[in-house]
SEMAR-456623 format. One line per field, with one value per atom (N, C-alpha, C): residue number from 1; residue in three letters; atom name; x, y, z. Coordinates in nm, 2 decimals. Each point is the difference from the previous one (the first is absolute). Layout:
<sites>
num = [NUM, ...]
residuo = [ALA, ...]
atomo = [CA, ...]
px = [X, ...]
py = [Y, ...]
pz = [Z, ...]
</sites>
This chain:
<sites>
num = [1, 1, 1, 2, 2, 2, 3, 3, 3, 4, 4, 4, 5, 5, 5, 6, 6, 6, 7, 7, 7, 8, 8, 8, 9, 9, 9, 10, 10, 10, 11, 11, 11, 12, 12, 12, 13, 13, 13, 14, 14, 14, 15, 15, 15, 16, 16, 16, 17, 17, 17, 18, 18, 18, 19, 19, 19, 20, 20, 20, 21, 21, 21, 22, 22, 22, 23, 23, 23, 24, 24, 24, 25, 25, 25, 26, 26, 26, 27, 27, 27, 28, 28, 28, 29, 29, 29, 30, 30, 30, 31, 31, 31, 32, 32, 32, 33, 33, 33, 34, 34, 34, 35, 35, 35, 36, 36, 36, 37, 37, 37, 38, 38, 38, 39, 39, 39, 40, 40, 40, 41, 41, 41, 42, 42, 42, 43, 43, 43, 44, 44, 44]
residuo = [UNK, UNK, UNK, UNK, UNK, UNK, UNK, UNK, UNK, UNK, UNK, UNK, UNK, UNK, UNK, UNK, UNK, UNK, UNK, UNK, UNK, UNK, UNK, UNK, UNK, UNK, UNK, UNK, UNK, UNK, UNK, UNK, UNK, UNK, UNK, UNK, UNK, UNK, UNK, UNK, UNK, UNK, UNK, UNK, UNK, UNK, UNK, UNK, UNK, UNK, UNK, UNK, UNK, UNK, UNK, UNK, UNK, UNK, UNK, UNK, UNK, UNK, UNK, UNK, UNK, UNK, UNK, UNK, UNK, UNK, UNK, UNK, UNK, UNK, UNK, UNK, UNK, UNK, UNK, UNK, UNK, UNK, UNK, UNK, UNK, UNK, UNK, UNK, UNK, UNK, UNK, UNK, UNK, UNK, UNK, UNK, UNK, UNK, UNK, UNK, UNK, UNK, UNK, UNK, UNK, UNK, UNK, UNK, UNK, UNK, UNK, UNK, UNK, UNK, UNK, UNK, UNK, UNK, UNK, UNK, UNK, UNK, UNK, UNK, UNK, UNK, UNK, UNK, UNK, UNK, UNK, UNK]
atomo = [N, CA, C, N, CA, C, N, CA, C, N, CA, C, N, CA, C, N, CA, C, N, CA, C, N, CA, C, N, CA, C, N, CA, C, N, CA, C, N, CA, C, N, CA, C, N, CA, C, N, CA, C, N, CA, C, N, CA, C, N, CA, C, N, CA, C, N, CA, C, N, CA, C, N, CA, C, N, CA, C, N, CA, C, N, CA, C, N, CA, C, N, CA, C, N, CA, C, N, CA, C, N, CA, C, N, CA, C, N, CA, C, N, CA, C, N, CA, C, N, CA, C, N, CA, C, N, CA, C, N, CA, C, N, CA, C, N, CA, C, N, CA, C, N, CA, C, N, CA, C, N, CA, C]
px = [0.62, 0.10, -0.01, -0.11, -0.01, 0.07, -0.03, 0.06, 0.15, 0.06, 0.14, 0.06, -0.07, 0.05, -0.01, -0.10, -0.02, 0.12, 0.03, 0.10, 0.13, 0.03, 0.13, 0.00, -0.11, 0.00, 0.03, -0.07, 0.02, 0.14, 0.06, 0.14, 0.09, -0.03, 0.09, -0.02, -0.12, -0.02, 0.07, 0.02, 0.06, -0.10, -0.12, -0.10, -0.03, -0.03, -0.02, -0.12, 0.03, -0.11, -0.11, 0.03, -0.10, -0.10, 0.06, -0.08, -0.09, 0.05, -0.07, -0.12, 0.04, -0.11, -0.11, 0.04, -0.10, -0.09, 0.07, -0.08, -0.09, 0.05, -0.08, -0.12, 0.02, -0.11, -0.11, 0.04, -0.09, -0.08, 0.07, -0.06, -0.10, 0.04, -0.09, -0.12, 0.01, -0.11, -0.09, 0.05, -0.08, -0.08, 0.07, -0.06, -0.12, 0.03, -0.11, -0.12, 0.03, -0.11, -0.08, 0.07, -0.07, -0.08, 0.06, -0.07, -0.12, 0.01, -0.12, -0.11, 0.04, -0.09, -0.07, 0.08, -0.06, -0.12, 0.00, -0.11, -0.13, 0.02, -0.11, -0.06, 0.09, -0.05, -0.07, 0.06, -0.06, -0.14, -0.01, -0.14, -0.10, 0.05, -0.09, -0.04]
py = [-1.38, 0.00, 0.14, 0.06, 0.13, 0.11, -0.01, 0.10, -0.01, -0.12, -0.01, 0.06, -0.03, 0.05, 0.15, 0.06, 0.14, 0.06, -0.06, 0.05, 0.00, -0.11, -0.01, 0.11, 0.02, 0.11, 0.13, 0.03, 0.13, 0.02, -0.11, 0.01, 0.03, -0.07, 0.02, 0.14, 0.05, 0.14, 0.10, -0.04, 0.10, 0.09, -0.02, 0.08, -0.04, 0.10, -0.04, -0.10, -0.11, -0.10, 0.05, 0.07, 0.05, 0.10, 0.09, 0.09, -0.08, -0.10, -0.07, -0.08, -0.06, -0.08, 0.10, 0.12, 0.10, 0.03, 0.03, 0.03, -0.11, -0.12, -0.12, -0.01, 0.03, -0.01, 0.10, 0.12, 0.10, -0.04, -0.06, -0.05, -0.11, -0.09, -0.11, 0.06, 0.09, 0.06, 0.07, 0.07, 0.06, -0.11, -0.11, -0.11, -0.06, -0.02, -0.06, 0.10, 0.13, 0.09, 0.00, 0.00, -0.01, -0.13, -0.11, -0.13, 0.00, 0.07, 0.00, 0.09, 0.11, 0.10, -0.05, -0.07, -0.04, -0.09, -0.11, -0.08, 0.07, 0.10, 0.08, 0.08, 0.07, 0.08, -0.09, -0.12, -0.09, -0.04, -0.04, -0.04, 0.12, 0.12, 0.11, 0.01]
pz = [0.06, -0.11, -0.06, -0.02, -0.07, 0.09, 0.13, 0.09, 0.00, 0.00, -0.01, -0.13, -0.11, -0.13, 0.00, 0.06, 0.00, 0.09, 0.11, 0.09, -0.08, -0.07, -0.07, -0.11, -0.07, -0.10, 0.06, 0.11, 0.06, 0.05, 0.05, 0.04, -0.11, -0.12, -0.12, -0.05, 0.00, -0.05, 0.09, 0.13, 0.09, 0.07, -0.02, 0.06, 0.15, 0.08, 0.14, 0.01, 0.07, 0.01, 0.09, 0.11, 0.09, -0.08, -0.08, -0.08, -0.09, -0.07, -0.10, 0.07, 0.12, 0.07, 0.04, 0.05, 0.04, -0.12, -0.11, -0.12, -0.04, 0.00, -0.03, 0.09, 0.13, 0.10, -0.04, -0.04, -0.04, -0.13, -0.09, -0.12, 0.03, 0.09, 0.04, 0.07, 0.09, 0.07, -0.11, -0.09, -0.11, -0.08, -0.03, -0.07, 0.08, 0.13, 0.08, 0.01, 0.01, 0.01, -0.13, -0.11, -0.14, -0.01, 0.04, -0.01, 0.09, 0.11, 0.09, -0.05, -0.07, -0.05, -0.13, -0.08, -0.13, 0.01, 0.08, 0.01, 0.04, 0.10, 0.05, -0.12, -0.07, -0.11, -0.11, -0.02, -0.10, 0.04, 0.12, 0.05, -0.01, 0.02, -0.01, -0.14]
</sites>
């Protein structure tokens, strides 16, 4: 449901979906890296 809503919003805004998806992928990758690094730092 969330992905469909996001696609609709991107289409309405007129922004390139591919560019947005690529940007989202980068943000997700950064979030995953942060999430993976935080527990290690916390345990330290």
